[in-house]
PLY file of the C-alpha trace (Angstrom):
ply
format ascii 1.0
element vertex 367
property float x
property float y
property float z
element edge 366
property int vertex1
property int vertex2
end_header
-38.12 -41.00 -103.09
-35.92 -43.22 -105.05
-33.55 -40.54 -105.01
-33.59 -40.08 -101.35
-33.37 -44.07 -100.83
-30.63 -44.00 -103.12
-29.13 -41.20 -100.87
-29.72 -43.07 -97.67
-27.88 -46.11 -98.93
-24.79 -44.17 -99.63
-24.98 -42.37 -96.11
-25.22 -46.05 -94.10
-22.33 -47.31 -96.73
-20.63 -44.51 -94.81
-21.62 -45.22 -91.42
-20.77 -48.77 -92.07
-16.72 -48.09 -92.68
-17.10 -45.15 -89.74
-18.75 -48.05 -87.55
-16.18 -50.59 -88.41
-13.23 -48.05 -87.37
-15.00 -46.98 -84.32
-15.42 -51.03 -82.93
-11.88 -51.88 -84.25
-10.42 -48.91 -82.10
-12.68 -49.65 -79.02
-14.24 -46.23 -79.00
-18.01 -47.52 -77.85
-19.11 -44.40 -77.15
-20.04 -43.23 -80.71
-20.74 -46.66 -81.85
-24.03 -47.63 -80.37
-25.87 -44.37 -81.48
-24.28 -44.83 -84.86
-25.38 -47.90 -85.51
-28.32 -47.32 -84.76
-28.70 -44.57 -87.57
-26.50 -46.72 -89.84
-30.08 -49.28 -89.50
-32.48 -46.84 -90.11
-31.20 -45.53 -93.13
-30.24 -49.05 -94.29
-34.46 -50.00 -93.55
-35.57 -47.04 -95.34
-33.01 -47.19 -97.87
-33.60 -50.59 -99.17
-37.51 -49.31 -99.70
-36.89 -47.97 -102.61
-35.69 -51.03 -104.32
-37.97 -53.97 -105.58
-35.38 -57.09 -104.73
-34.34 -55.33 -101.23
-37.56 -54.14 -99.62
-38.40 -57.09 -97.83
-35.28 -56.88 -95.60
-36.93 -53.25 -94.66
-38.60 -54.55 -91.02
-36.38 -56.70 -90.28
-33.49 -53.75 -90.56
-35.67 -51.59 -88.54
-35.82 -54.74 -85.98
-31.74 -54.29 -85.81
-32.09 -50.76 -85.40
-34.39 -51.24 -82.25
-31.62 -53.75 -81.10
-29.51 -51.16 -81.77
-30.99 -48.76 -79.50
-31.43 -50.99 -76.40
-28.23 -52.53 -76.16
-26.96 -48.48 -76.34
-29.19 -47.24 -74.01
-30.86 -50.29 -71.97
-32.53 -48.28 -68.83
-34.89 -46.68 -71.35
-36.47 -50.33 -72.13
-36.56 -51.81 -68.94
-38.58 -49.79 -66.80
-40.29 -46.09 -66.42
-40.27 -45.19 -63.02
-41.86 -47.90 -61.20
-43.60 -49.58 -64.13
-41.52 -52.60 -65.95
-41.90 -52.66 -68.97
-41.43 -56.38 -69.74
-44.97 -56.45 -68.43
-46.31 -55.36 -71.36
-44.95 -58.36 -73.59
-47.95 -60.27 -73.02
-50.51 -58.05 -73.54
-48.61 -57.02 -76.85
-48.60 -60.56 -77.96
-52.24 -61.01 -77.35
-52.84 -57.62 -79.43
-51.07 -59.25 -82.12
-53.08 -62.50 -82.04
-56.44 -60.97 -81.80
-55.72 -59.37 -84.84
-54.52 -62.25 -86.59
-57.90 -63.75 -85.75
-59.60 -61.13 -86.79
-58.18 -62.10 -90.52
-59.02 -65.44 -90.38
-62.57 -67.39 -91.63
-63.45 -71.21 -91.91
-61.85 -70.79 -95.49
-58.21 -70.81 -93.77
-58.49 -74.47 -92.81
-59.53 -75.33 -96.25
-56.29 -76.83 -97.14
-56.96 -79.74 -94.27
-59.67 -81.33 -96.35
-57.79 -80.29 -99.63
-54.57 -81.51 -99.44
-54.48 -83.20 -96.16
-51.29 -85.31 -96.56
-49.27 -81.70 -97.09
-50.84 -80.10 -93.65
-49.67 -83.56 -91.95
-46.41 -83.92 -93.27
-45.73 -79.70 -92.52
-46.60 -80.31 -89.16
-44.56 -83.19 -88.43
-42.07 -81.52 -89.93
-42.57 -78.61 -88.12
-42.96 -80.37 -84.18
-39.90 -82.89 -84.81
-37.18 -80.84 -86.86
-37.02 -77.75 -85.08
-36.92 -78.79 -81.36
-34.55 -81.92 -82.24
-32.31 -79.39 -83.91
-32.33 -77.08 -80.94
-31.97 -79.53 -77.97
-28.23 -80.97 -80.38
-27.56 -77.25 -80.71
-27.47 -76.22 -77.11
-26.01 -79.51 -76.05
-23.00 -79.42 -78.50
-22.55 -75.82 -77.95
-22.41 -76.67 -74.16
-25.07 -73.41 -73.54
-25.85 -72.13 -69.49
-28.99 -74.06 -69.14
-32.13 -71.12 -69.13
-30.08 -69.64 -72.65
-30.27 -73.38 -73.55
-33.44 -73.74 -72.77
-34.55 -70.92 -74.86
-33.26 -72.24 -77.76
-35.56 -75.62 -77.21
-38.57 -73.15 -76.78
-38.83 -71.43 -79.87
-37.67 -74.56 -81.61
-40.61 -75.98 -80.11
-42.91 -73.12 -80.74
-45.11 -73.12 -83.94
-44.69 -71.19 -87.27
-45.29 -67.39 -86.98
-47.31 -64.90 -89.13
-43.92 -64.25 -91.24
-43.79 -67.60 -92.84
-46.82 -66.37 -94.70
-45.13 -63.17 -96.10
-42.50 -65.14 -97.43
-44.49 -67.95 -98.77
-46.48 -65.48 -100.46
-43.12 -63.35 -101.87
-41.71 -66.91 -102.47
-44.30 -67.71 -104.68
-45.31 -70.58 -102.54
-48.53 -71.99 -101.41
-50.09 -69.32 -99.89
-53.58 -71.46 -98.49
-51.44 -73.91 -97.02
-49.28 -71.72 -95.27
-52.19 -69.66 -93.39
-53.45 -73.28 -93.03
-50.29 -74.70 -91.29
-49.82 -71.43 -89.44
-52.96 -71.79 -87.91
-53.52 -75.36 -86.95
-49.82 -74.89 -85.52
-51.00 -72.62 -83.33
-54.04 -74.06 -82.04
-52.01 -77.17 -81.44
-49.03 -75.49 -79.62
-50.78 -75.25 -76.01
-50.72 -78.96 -76.43
-47.48 -79.79 -78.27
-45.02 -77.31 -77.36
-45.15 -77.84 -73.51
-44.80 -81.82 -74.17
-41.67 -80.89 -76.13
-40.50 -78.65 -73.63
-41.13 -81.38 -70.85
-39.58 -84.05 -72.91
-36.06 -81.98 -74.29
-36.02 -78.86 -71.48
-37.06 -80.17 -68.46
-33.23 -81.14 -67.37
-32.36 -78.06 -68.30
-34.85 -76.09 -66.03
-38.09 -76.87 -64.29
-40.70 -76.75 -66.59
-44.50 -76.54 -65.25
-46.28 -78.47 -68.34
-49.84 -77.29 -67.44
-48.99 -73.87 -66.59
-47.41 -73.62 -69.99
-50.48 -74.85 -71.45
-52.02 -72.19 -69.76
-50.27 -69.45 -70.67
-50.36 -70.69 -74.55
-53.69 -70.41 -74.66
-54.34 -67.23 -73.08
-51.62 -65.63 -75.42
-52.95 -66.95 -78.51
-55.88 -69.29 -78.43
-58.23 -67.09 -76.70
-57.21 -63.83 -78.31
-57.44 -65.21 -81.64
-61.27 -66.75 -80.57
-62.00 -63.25 -79.52
-60.88 -61.93 -83.16
-62.80 -64.73 -84.90
-66.28 -63.74 -83.02
-65.08 -60.09 -83.95
-64.88 -60.99 -87.28
-67.83 -62.76 -87.33
-70.39 -59.63 -85.89
-68.21 -56.75 -87.66
-67.71 -58.60 -91.03
-66.96 -55.65 -93.23
-67.41 -53.03 -90.81
-64.05 -52.62 -89.68
-61.57 -52.37 -92.77
-59.99 -49.55 -90.75
-58.80 -52.51 -88.58
-57.56 -55.09 -91.42
-55.67 -52.34 -92.28
-53.95 -51.45 -88.73
-53.70 -54.73 -87.79
-50.08 -55.38 -89.73
-48.33 -52.09 -88.51
-49.73 -52.72 -85.28
-48.42 -56.26 -85.39
-45.34 -55.49 -86.63
-44.41 -52.45 -84.17
-45.45 -54.75 -81.11
-42.71 -57.07 -82.14
-40.22 -54.78 -82.56
-40.73 -53.11 -79.00
-41.07 -56.84 -77.63
-37.39 -57.39 -79.10
-36.42 -54.11 -77.95
-37.17 -54.65 -74.40
-35.89 -58.40 -74.53
-32.51 -57.02 -75.78
-32.50 -54.48 -72.67
-33.28 -56.84 -69.99
-30.69 -59.36 -71.32
-27.94 -57.13 -72.63
-25.16 -58.24 -70.33
-25.79 -61.71 -71.32
-26.08 -60.68 -74.99
-22.52 -59.08 -74.52
-21.11 -62.64 -73.82
-23.52 -65.23 -75.40
-24.51 -63.09 -78.75
-21.87 -64.08 -81.33
-22.82 -68.00 -80.05
-26.57 -67.37 -80.20
-26.14 -65.77 -83.92
-23.87 -68.52 -84.92
-26.20 -71.23 -83.88
-29.62 -69.30 -84.67
-28.15 -69.32 -88.26
-27.88 -73.30 -88.22
-31.10 -73.54 -86.35
-33.04 -71.55 -88.87
-31.37 -72.49 -92.32
-31.46 -76.58 -91.26
-35.16 -76.11 -90.91
-35.63 -74.34 -94.24
-33.14 -77.37 -95.62
-34.81 -80.23 -94.14
-38.07 -78.88 -94.43
-38.01 -78.39 -98.45
-35.94 -81.83 -98.94
-37.78 -84.04 -96.61
-41.06 -82.92 -98.60
-39.52 -83.36 -101.55
-39.07 -87.63 -100.00
-42.35 -87.33 -99.46
-43.28 -86.13 -103.14
-44.89 -83.05 -102.38
-45.38 -80.55 -105.46
-42.90 -77.44 -105.49
-45.23 -75.03 -104.26
-46.06 -76.94 -100.92
-42.18 -77.97 -100.51
-41.33 -74.26 -100.64
-44.16 -73.53 -98.09
-43.14 -76.26 -95.64
-39.86 -75.10 -95.65
-40.94 -71.79 -94.58
-43.46 -72.90 -92.16
-40.54 -75.63 -90.54
-37.56 -72.55 -90.70
-39.68 -69.73 -89.23
-40.77 -69.93 -86.07
-43.47 -67.98 -83.56
-40.68 -65.78 -81.37
-43.29 -63.49 -80.06
-44.80 -66.28 -78.73
-41.82 -67.75 -77.33
-40.82 -64.52 -75.64
-44.18 -64.00 -74.14
-43.90 -67.88 -72.51
-40.10 -66.84 -71.27
-41.77 -63.68 -69.49
-44.51 -65.96 -68.05
-41.67 -68.16 -66.66
-40.05 -64.80 -65.08
-36.85 -65.56 -67.03
-37.20 -63.40 -69.57
-33.74 -62.19 -70.13
-32.21 -65.62 -70.41
-35.02 -67.85 -71.66
-35.90 -64.96 -73.80
-32.84 -63.96 -75.40
-32.40 -66.81 -77.90
-36.16 -65.58 -79.68
-34.83 -62.12 -79.60
-32.21 -63.19 -81.49
-33.40 -65.41 -83.73
-36.50 -63.49 -84.71
-34.84 -60.85 -86.63
-32.66 -63.68 -88.00
-35.38 -65.47 -89.34
-36.61 -62.40 -91.11
-33.29 -61.64 -93.03
-32.90 -65.62 -94.29
-36.34 -65.62 -94.66
-36.37 -63.01 -96.95
-33.58 -63.84 -98.75
-35.01 -67.38 -99.45
-38.19 -65.94 -100.40
-36.34 -63.45 -102.86
-34.27 -65.78 -104.99
-37.58 -68.06 -104.72
-39.64 -65.40 -106.07
-37.35 -65.29 -109.52
-37.38 -69.01 -109.95
-41.00 -69.74 -110.34
-42.47 -73.54 -110.14
-43.87 -75.52 -112.12
-45.14 -73.92 -115.37
-44.94 -70.74 -114.47
-42.82 -68.11 -116.35
-40.24 -66.86 -115.49
-39.54 -62.90 -115.08
-37.08 -62.91 -118.04
-39.28 -65.33 -119.79
-42.54 -63.05 -119.08
-40.47 -60.03 -120.61
-39.52 -61.63 -123.95
0 1
1 2
2 3
3 4
4 5
5 6
6 7
7 8
8 9
9 10
10 11
11 12
12 13
13 14
14 15
15 16
16 17
17 18
18 19
19 20
20 21
21 22
22 23
23 24
24 25
25 26
26 27
27 28
28 29
29 30
30 31
31 32
32 33
33 34
34 35
35 36
36 37
37 38
38 39
39 40
40 41
41 42
42 43
43 44
44 45
45 46
46 47
47 48
48 49
49 50
50 51
51 52
52 53
53 54
54 55
55 56
56 57
57 58
58 59
59 60
60 61
61 62
62 63
63 64
64 65
65 66
66 67
67 68
68 69
69 70
70 71
71 72
72 73
73 74
74 75
75 76
76 77
77 78
78 79
79 80
80 81
81 82
82 83
83 84
84 85
85 86
86 87
87 88
88 89
89 90
90 91
91 92
92 93
93 94
94 95
95 96
96 97
97 98
98 99
99 100
100 101
101 102
102 103
103 104
104 105
105 106
106 107
107 108
108 109
109 110
110 111
111 112
112 113
113 114
114 115
115 116
116 117
117 118
118 119
119 120
120 121
121 122
122 123
123 124
124 125
125 126
126 127
127 128
128 129
129 130
130 131
131 132
132 133
133 134
134 135
135 136
136 137
137 138
138 139
139 140
140 141
141 142
142 143
143 144
144 145
145 146
146 147
147 148
148 149
149 150
150 151
151 152
152 153
153 154
154 155
155 156
156 157
157 158
158 159
159 160
160 161
161 162
162 163
163 164
164 165
165 166
166 167
167 168
168 169
169 170
170 171
171 172
172 173
173 174
174 175
175 176
176 177
177 178
178 179
179 180
180 181
181 182
182 183
183 184
184 185
185 186
186 187
187 188
188 189
189 190
190 191
191 192
192 193
193 194
194 195
195 196
196 197
197 198
198 199
199 200
200 201
201 202
202 203
203 204
204 205
205 206
206 207
207 208
208 209
209 210
210 211
211 212
212 213
213 214
214 215
215 216
216 217
217 218
218 219
219 220
220 221
221 222
222 223
223 224
224 225
225 226
226 227
227 228
228 229
229 230
230 231
231 232
232 233
233 234
234 235
235 236
236 237
237 238
238 239
239 240
240 241
241 242
242 243
243 244
244 245
245 246
246 247
247 248
248 249
249 250
250 251
251 252
252 253
253 254
254 255
255 256
256 257
257 258
258 259
259 260
260 261
261 262
262 263
263 264
264 265
265 266
266 267
267 268
268 269
269 270
270 271
271 272
272 273
273 274
274 275
275 276
276 277
277 278
278 279
279 280
280 281
281 282
282 283
283 284
284 285
285 286
286 287
287 288
288 289
289 290
290 291
291 292
292 293
293 294
294 295
295 296
296 297
297 298
298 299
299 300
300 301
301 302
302 303
303 304
304 305
305 306
306 307
307 308
308 309
309 310
310 311
311 312
312 313
313 314
314 315
315 316
316 317
317 318
318 319
319 320
320 321
321 322
322 323
323 324
324 325
325 326
326 327
327 328
328 329
329 330
330 331
331 332
332 333
333 334
334 335
335 336
336 337
337 338
338 339
339 340
340 341
341 342
342 343
343 344
344 345
345 346
346 347
347 348
348 349
349 350
350 351
351 352
352 353
353 354
354 355
355 356
356 357
357 358
358 359
359 360
360 361
361 362
362 363
363 364
364 365
365 366
């Protein structure tokens, strides 16, 4: 298997040279399909190496984005059926899966470490929406594109932050608690932030957004909790299947949004990537050092860095669809989502080799 991965990385290296040449010579006919194969080869190739295999999912997302940019019509409609109508149901399935994996223990950190939970939530719902608002006005984005940046900044953290906390040797229990509590608070806080920061860009229906978040997140999570309670230990197949379903669902959602907003991405994509990187890395930096100032331990600081820096791009995409603006408001979540996986994986991998506190490093363990 590792030999196959090695060959695929060599194939990816060769394809990257060819793609660079095609881009320079403006040969766009072959560029799109070759970009798809490039990212697929990378996604499979990195699976053979522990230090970089965490990038596999993000690279698959980039492959999906490349397909959508090259063949957008496939992901816009099938006959009279518009694929964007699948976004909300897919998110509800993902949130149901989150509910089936939850229990009352996920709220344990609220009692055990209330200071860290409060600081984490305060950082998450202040740092990211404010930075998002500052960036869109500094870069003078069109109103609906700008509203999308503020929307993802105002969204709660996503499940990916839990994975990164685990890889980066952070406080996984705190991460799960923060993601859960932030998601439950989102129906109240996200519409309030959007009304405050984004209403001057596009009209914000506070109550409508509250109901949208409730039906996308809260109701499916409650259904998942009930299912977990009634069928505990009887549906192990579901526990194994839901992570794969979630990843496939997120990839498909991003593909649909990319196809719908292809024209806007061609004009605004590069600038959105720059803004996304600033927004994302600022969240990690300010989340981590903000917690240091409050005297939290290293594991909690790492955890909150991930929780602040990584938002639920899927929820933001669903809200954009509910607003009827998936091709504009939905662009920032579509761009920021894959980027957060890349930066989060990089930070988690770097922290993995730098154990917090008294834990021995990998080098010390080998001695």
